[in-house]
Each structure stands twice: as C-alpha cells, then as structure tokens.
C-alpha atoms as one frame of an Amber mdcrd trajectory, in Angstrom:
protein
 -28.385  12.591  32.777 -29.684  12.958  29.206 -33.044  11.861  27.835 -31.384
   9.033  25.944 -29.981   7.466  29.135 -33.347   7.192  30.870 -34.718   3.666
  30.551 -38.424   2.957  30.660 -39.752   2.431  34.177 -40.700  -1.207  33.624
 -39.340  -4.602  34.686 -36.929  -6.072  32.150 -39.335  -8.897  31.322 -42.337
  -6.646  30.596 -42.549  -4.662  27.351 -44.428  -1.354  27.087 -47.116  -3.052
  24.998 -47.489  -5.822  27.560 -47.774  -3.295  30.382 -50.466  -1.316  28.557
 -52.378  -4.491  27.670 -52.157  -6.389  30.948 -51.585  -3.804  33.717 -52.586
  -0.272  32.695 -55.812   0.599  34.579 -56.232  -3.105  35.403 -53.808  -4.307
  38.068 -50.823  -3.077  40.122 -47.176  -3.740  39.354 -44.072  -3.572  41.539
 -41.043  -2.338  39.585 -37.906  -2.953  41.604 -35.335  -0.210  40.943 -37.619
   1.240  38.278 -36.253   4.757  38.872 -32.706   4.484  40.243 -32.082   8.064
  39.064 -34.150   9.290  42.037 -31.672   7.968  44.574 -29.793  10.881  46.104
 -31.594  13.496  43.995 -33.311  15.021  47.047 -32.875  15.026  50.816 -35.832
  15.559  53.178 -34.405  18.972  54.106 -34.713  20.050  50.446 -38.427  19.308
  50.448 -39.086  20.900  53.833 -37.348  24.087  52.712 -39.263  24.155  49.418
 -42.575  23.645  51.243 -42.250  27.115  52.827 -41.784  28.911  49.496 -44.768
  31.216  49.037 -45.234  30.157  45.416 -45.359  26.420  46.148 -48.603  24.421
  46.211 -48.207  22.415  49.423 -50.302  20.697  52.094 -49.439  19.747  55.661
 -51.409  16.800  57.061 -51.194  15.823  60.717 -52.623  12.831  62.533 -53.241
  12.787  66.283 -56.695  12.274  67.768 -58.032  13.805  64.569 -56.664  14.515
  61.127 -55.885  18.141  60.235 -55.079  19.763  56.906 -53.207  23.030  56.369
 -52.877  24.375  52.820 -50.114  26.599  51.446 -48.661  29.073  51.892 -46.852
  27.295  54.670 -44.293  28.917  56.967 -41.636  27.561  59.287 -44.072  28.117
  62.148 -46.355  25.425  60.674 -43.602  22.873  61.297 -43.165  23.746  64.970
 -44.667  21.528  67.693 -45.979  18.936  65.258 -47.418  15.642  66.506 -45.435
  12.456  65.895 -47.391  11.599  62.742 -47.449  14.116  59.907 -46.868  14.456
  56.172 -46.111  17.345  53.853 -47.106  17.142  50.180 -45.845  19.372  47.356
 -47.533  19.363  43.951 -46.112  20.301  40.571 -42.528  19.366  41.425 -41.516
  19.431  37.749 -41.855  23.216  37.948 -39.143  23.366  40.601 -36.691  20.724
  39.390 -35.897  20.233  35.674 -33.777  17.240  36.697 -36.806  15.582  38.282
 -39.044  16.654  35.389 -36.677  14.855  33.036 -37.773  11.583  34.619 -41.109
  11.902  32.805 -39.166  10.309  29.925 -39.115   7.069  31.917 -42.843   6.926
  31.157 -42.744   7.905  27.485 -44.646   4.718  26.641 -47.694   6.676  27.895
 -48.567   9.807  25.823 -47.646  13.035  27.573 -51.180  14.426  27.218 -52.121
  12.106  30.103 -49.455  13.491  32.453 -50.823  15.282  35.480 -47.960  16.314
  37.737 -45.211  14.991  39.996 -46.071  15.202  43.686 -43.608  14.555  46.504
 -44.552  13.349  49.966 -42.259  13.645  52.981 -43.123  11.867  56.218 -41.181
  10.824  59.329 -41.544   7.325  60.767 -45.208   6.289  60.859 -46.393   9.219
  58.762 -49.205   8.599  56.291 -52.127  10.203  54.470 -54.439   7.342  55.412
 -56.170   4.593  53.486 -57.561   6.028  50.284 -57.908   5.652  46.522 -57.283
   7.926  43.540 -59.271   8.378  40.348 -56.095   8.463  38.278 -53.112   6.212
  37.500 -50.032   6.746  39.611 -46.470   5.453  39.782 -45.298   5.712  43.405
 -41.527   6.092  43.280 -39.402   5.921  46.412 -36.670   8.562  46.398 -35.354
   8.473  49.970 -35.863   6.129  52.905 -38.466   3.367  52.919 -42.244   3.220
  52.802 -44.523   0.243  53.344 -47.371  -0.036  50.860 -50.547  -2.044  51.218
 -53.082  -2.498  48.415 -56.605  -3.718  49.008 -60.058  -3.587  47.481 -61.285
  -1.819  44.355 -63.381   1.252  45.120 -66.064   3.226  43.310 -68.233   6.299
  43.786 -70.205   4.440  46.480 -67.156   3.776  48.671 -67.849   5.363  52.057
 -65.271   7.744  53.507 -64.895   8.591  57.182 -67.156  11.557  57.883 -65.979
  14.971  59.064 -62.371  14.484  57.989 -60.405  17.061  55.943 -59.086  14.364
  53.561 -60.768  11.425  51.816 -59.890   8.354  53.893 -61.620   5.160  54.940
 -61.024   2.323  57.410 -61.800  -0.788  55.407 -59.436  -1.770  52.595 -60.897
  -5.249  52.312 -58.563  -8.131  51.542 -54.924  -6.988  51.357 -53.485  -8.117
  48.006 -50.054  -6.463  48.323 -47.909  -5.679  51.344 -44.263  -4.751  50.768
 -41.663  -2.174  51.732 -40.275  -0.051  48.900 -36.671   1.126  49.039 -35.143
   4.106  47.259 -35.389   3.549  43.494 -38.363   1.153  43.718 -41.646   2.013
  41.996 -45.204   0.755  42.538 -47.804   1.270  39.805 -51.332   1.682  41.219
 -54.295   1.791  38.808 -57.311   4.082  39.383 -59.662   3.265  42.259 -57.466
   0.619  43.834 -57.245   1.315  47.573 -53.752   1.886  48.926 -52.051   2.800
  52.177 -48.478   3.999  52.569 -46.682   4.191  55.924 -43.221   5.741  56.307
 -40.766   3.280  57.858 -38.306   6.116  58.500 -37.785   9.626  57.132 -38.832
   9.088  53.537 -39.634  10.823  50.268 -42.131   9.318  47.834 -42.609  10.838
  44.376 -45.971  10.295  42.700 -46.003  10.447  38.904 -49.691  10.926  38.192
 -51.536  10.306  34.929 -55.021  11.688  34.455 -57.645  11.787  31.719 -60.248
  14.513  31.190 -63.730  14.189  32.618 -66.945  15.063  30.813 -67.475  18.199
  32.903 -64.131  19.591  31.734 -64.911  18.735  28.122 -68.370  20.333  28.213
 -66.934  23.439  29.863 -64.122  23.778  27.339 -66.436  22.975  24.418 -68.442
  26.060  25.369 -65.240  28.155  25.502 -64.053  26.979  22.088 -67.545  27.477
  20.623 -67.608  31.162  21.551 -65.079  31.782  18.764 -67.383  30.242  16.133
 -69.641  33.070  14.911 -71.843  30.709  12.894 -72.929  28.972  16.071 -74.575
  32.193  17.276 -77.243  31.944  14.552 -80.653  30.888  16.002 -81.907  27.455
  14.995 -84.888  26.812  12.733 -87.222  24.586  14.745 -90.400  22.807  13.680
 -93.200  24.396  15.688 -96.241  22.249  16.503 -99.354  23.827  18.036 -99.241
  23.644  21.847-100.217  25.501  24.981 -98.475  28.858  25.354 -96.450  27.788
  28.365 -95.390  24.360  27.139 -92.049  23.300  25.708 -92.981  20.089  23.959
 -90.749  17.029  23.733 -91.031  17.250  19.963 -89.321  20.646  20.002 -86.711
  19.411  22.493 -85.946  16.455  20.254 -85.679  18.726  17.199 -83.090  20.894
  18.988 -81.211  17.825  20.239 -81.085  16.309  16.748 -79.700  19.526  15.262
 -77.059  19.655  17.999 -76.048  16.043  17.390 -76.047  16.558  13.609 -73.704
  19.504  14.005 -71.343  17.610  16.298 -71.248  14.782  13.745 -70.505  17.187
  10.884 -66.957  17.969   9.756 -67.150  21.392  11.440 -68.419  19.799  14.636
 -65.727  17.142  14.643 -63.057  19.817  14.265 -64.614  21.730  17.177 -64.579
  18.601  19.340 -61.014  17.839  18.299 -59.833  21.316  19.283 -61.742  21.081
  22.564 -60.107  17.764  23.466 -56.636  18.972  22.477 -56.930  22.189  24.462
 -58.340  20.336  27.468 -55.667  17.653  27.696 -52.792  20.061  27.010 -53.781
  22.421  29.829 -51.650  22.453  32.937 -53.322  22.065  36.304 -50.936  24.631
  37.814 -49.805  28.008  36.512 -46.328  28.203  35.038 -43.754  30.270  36.845
 -42.861  33.182  34.559 -39.355  33.484  33.132 -38.298  36.839  34.553 -34.785
  36.931  33.147 -34.212  38.464  29.730 -33.179  35.835  27.212 -30.281  37.208
  25.162 -30.326  35.963  21.534 -26.543  36.251  21.175 -25.954  34.177  24.313
 -28.427  31.521  23.164 -26.820  31.320  19.732 -23.334  31.049  21.242 -24.428
  28.290  23.622 -25.994  26.325  20.759 -22.871  26.728  18.657 -20.842  25.350
  21.575 -22.942  22.176  21.708 -25.929  23.025  23.902 -29.290  21.615  22.814
 -32.933  22.560  23.146 -35.360  20.173  24.809 -38.952  20.458  25.915 -39.481
  22.182  29.242 -41.326  19.321  30.909 -43.218  21.726  33.123 -45.134  22.498
  29.912 -47.302  20.224  27.810 -46.700  20.081  24.078 -49.014  17.843  22.081
 -49.901  17.578  18.423 -52.543  15.921  16.275 -52.944  15.162  12.581 -55.348
  15.962   9.738 -54.620  18.816   9.880 -51.358  18.827  11.824 -51.727  21.187
  14.777 -49.655  21.871  17.884 -51.183  22.725  21.260 -49.116  24.010  24.172
 -50.496  24.501  27.669 -54.095  24.610  26.492 -53.655  26.822  23.442 -53.644
  26.098  19.721 -50.588  27.627  18.031 -51.902  29.215  14.878 -50.038  30.477
  11.804 -46.947  28.397  12.555 -44.368  28.005   9.818 -43.988  24.410   8.653
 -40.388  24.320   9.879 -41.342  25.506  13.385 -44.190  23.014  13.469 -41.811
  20.179  12.641 -39.334  21.133  15.392 -42.055  21.484  18.029 -43.350  18.026
  17.127 -39.854  16.593  17.560 -39.559  18.316  20.938 -42.951  16.916  21.982
 -41.688  13.430  21.130 -38.744  13.860  23.503 -36.040  14.715  20.959 -33.324
  17.306  21.478 -32.796  20.070  18.924 -29.294  21.112  17.882 -27.924  24.191
  16.150 -27.808  22.215  12.892 -31.539  21.466  13.194 -32.288  25.136  13.758
 -30.143  26.302  10.846 -31.599  23.681   8.520 -35.116  24.735   9.474 -34.119
  28.397   8.971 -35.646  29.444  12.286 -34.640  32.826  13.682 -32.907  32.764
  17.062 -35.432  35.367  18.272 -38.155  32.730  17.862 -36.090  30.312  19.942
 -35.749  32.969  22.643 -39.522  33.394  22.637 -39.960  29.635  23.115 -37.620
  29.793  26.111 -39.376  32.844  27.567 -42.725  31.029  27.208 -41.270  28.043
  29.113 -41.828  25.758  26.130 -38.188  24.721  25.894 -35.042  24.811  27.978
 -31.404  25.088  26.957 -29.185  22.337  28.304 -25.721  21.007  27.797 -25.620
  18.109  25.332 -24.015  15.756  27.855 -26.303  16.638  30.752
C-alpha cells in the first residue's frame, strides 16, 4: 500500500473543504468504509501481545462493581482472572506499525501539526471505557469486529463526572443523536466535547486517530524555554518610577511593564519568537521516539535506492515547515543551518511525497546525510511499490 493509493477518509459526496467548513469541530460524521485498509491489518491477539511489551504505553480498564485502571507496564498476569467487562488501550501505535502510521495520509486534508497519535482499543463483548468526552477531534475507525456508538450532548468544563472513579466518565449523555453499529472499515468522526459511548458487540479493535491543538499553558511554557536563548531579553527593563510607599508595587508600574512586554511581542523580534514557540510546540511528539539501534550502512542505503526504493517520512515523527523565512521543525526542534537542497527535500517529505534516488542526486545530498535522517527516525526506506 503506497501513499498514492490511500484515499481521503471522507464520503464520496463530501469534499475536504466541505468537511472542514461544515463538520470539523462542529458536528459528527459517519464515514462508511472510510478506512478499508484497516480490515485484516490486526487481530486482537496482536494487540494483546503488544500490550505486554515493556516499552508500550498501555492501560487496562476493568468494569465490575467499580471501575479500575492499571497503567503500563502490563504483564500477562494482568490479563488473568479478568471480569467479563474490560478494555485495553495502547497509545502511539504509529511507533509500532509503519503500515498503520501510513494511514495518517487518509487525513492529509488536515495539517500534520494537529496530529496527536493513533490509539487502539481492544474489548470483548460488552467492553467499554464508559460515557465520556474528549477535548480533541477524533476519527474512530473500526479495524476488527463491531462496536456500537452512541453520541449525545455537548459538554464543557462544567460537565460533572462521576466522583471517585479512575477515569473521566459520567452517567447522563442527554438526548442521543446517533446510535449505530460500526463494522470493520467504518469510521466515525467525533468533534471535541461531544459526549460518546462505545460498546463492543464482540471482540473488537477500534483505532482512534486523534487531532489536538496546543493549549495556552503549553505555549506559555515553551515561550519561556525559547526565550532563554535570547540574550537581549535578559536586560532589565527601564520603568517609570512614581513616588509611592516603600512596600507598594503600584498599578502604574505594573502597566508599564505589561506595555513593554506587549510591545516586544508585537515587534518583529517578538513575532519571530512567538512563531518559533508555536512551531516547536506543535511539532513536539507526546511520546518519546524509539531509538534506531541498528547501524545504517550508507552503501546498503545507496544500493536500495538505486534498485527503486524510496524515502518517505517516518510518520512516527512530525515534520512541519513555515515560511518567511522558510524553516523546518522536526519533533519540537528547529533545524538550523540546513542547505537549501536539504530544506526542499524535507518540505516535500512533510507534504507526503516520496523521494527517489534521482531527487537525491539532483539535490546533491550526501548519502551520509540520508543515513542520519533514518537514524533520527525522520524518514524510512521503503520499496516503491509498497
């Protein structure tokens, strides 16, 4: 399955522009057979085995008289003597399956800087994680078996959750506006803060393609980190000093400081600082990358490329770029001192293109640089007809 063969996950009668205008963050959408590529990609046994890997981020949720939550690392013992109703969740699935990660291209009508991760949920008949809502957009894709989904009321920060539970759940979903069973290949788009409730109809796997935007706390935190590299910002401010009591910080002085801060942020230097902060924030991964332990041999890479292999973005990484000036950010870091030719290829990779040996030769990029990209998990080498 190549990138070019992956159709957008949308109904045939809805264009990407129409989806973004009418549905995105506004209302749900059922997409029958939106991701047929998922069918047969995984069996429940694959997910249960992966859940016990010590490097996996997983959660085991059980429901009997009370809900319980067990976080990774999970072992086989955790899956012994379980109640009838339980669910196991694994985050960051794109790290473990490049084939699954490739399905991000089905959502290329949404910029990749909004991608969060792909989570998989396995549950036997009746299994669920309760009635809840998310603060992010999600495409719920059925990969195996069937799951019944109900959608209800819109929620907000005042929505009351059941007290003393290990997960955020509530009882009242209000009026049910959607109630259908999804089969393998079907996809349900759920916008932020819309309550939803999924119940396994049999052994089933549901893959959640999540999209998230930064919050102000993240931006403020990262703005401080980026600012530490700006020596000029360490210079004390000149502040108008009215006569006041020795212990008083007057509102006039506070306003003077605030105005200087706002003036700086509105300056060209401040705008560049904000731009870098936003780019680093949205290109950061929520989960650490697994290191590439194997030595990447330049001769083997060159031979593979000459025989028709191509380079594509490792979709466990985030590659984004911005203009004026053109800069590339990967996994939360600005790549500085890039040659123009390397910059151009990384931008093409970020846009979902594959890079061939002819592209590399024309750009005059050394194969050692390509090996470094592979070792950094920026790109992967794949057969051209895969």
